[in-house]
C-alpha angles and dihedrals in degrees: 000000000000114000125186125188120212133180091261097043136291144282136211123208105231097178137003126187136151092265102037148012127204125203135183105215128195122198120191121230113280094013131110139191121251118273099254147148136209126218099198105037144052120213133212116195123198116187116224102172141007134017122291144168117220117202110205120175091334095314119116111217120188111222128196127172112305095024124116139192134196124221117197119213113275094024119127111239146159140166128227128195106226097174139076098251132060115283112225123190141166115235116200112193121196128180137077103295131034105180122135089238088071087074111106105192117209098174132003137182091213101051095253095132 
């Protein structure tokens, strides 16, 4: 299984196929993903553990375990861990390309814009 460590946490690729990719993503307390968008994929996030706020197209959506959110291609989005334990969620990507170079960062706490 492919694992990648990032400043905000880590992710594992659970499945990769020509028509989808599935990741298990962990975000540490007080951390958040970059504000980003993708041109060639949509994402579905399903929260397994912790408390988070998803920003999708300017809307802030509180997430608790069992809650999900859909992110259309081209929509600005990010997820922030607002609790005291790790946030863990499953990300299902659909579209025609799933490379990390399809991330267009708009704002980032770690200077990766």
